[in-house]
Phi, psi and omega in degrees: 000135181269146177277158179302329180293330181273345182290137180300144181301323181296325178293316178297318179295321178300315180297315181298330181272350184292146181294327179296317178294321178297321176296317178302312181297318180295317179294318179300319179298319178296321179295318179295323175297315180298318179301315181295312182298314180292322178296318177296317181297319184273342178088011176205159181289119182277347180084156184294317185298314179296317178298317179302308182296320179294316180295317178300314183294320187263329193232341190300313184299313181291325178297316179295320179298316178296321179294319177298318178296318179297316180293322179296325179291332183262349182251148177298159179301134179086355179257115179230161176274161176303323179298310182297319179298314180297321180292317179295319178297320180297317181290324182277341184275000000 
């Protein structure tokens, strides 16, 4: 197994530019916001795992739906991201 330091820079850049990685980063950012808000509300750090599970249970579905609508508004007809395509296939299947 190669370490990230040995991986070619072009490979790392490809990953950073991939739509799947961009979706991961956007979702992670929302979870971190949720963690901060809930920790502030409760008066103590709830931790990432609790924030993750709580966000998935309460917000993920609506966040993804809003994100798909936003992406559809910015992308030409018939152009979808792999994330959106996989989600649509899952719902129709």
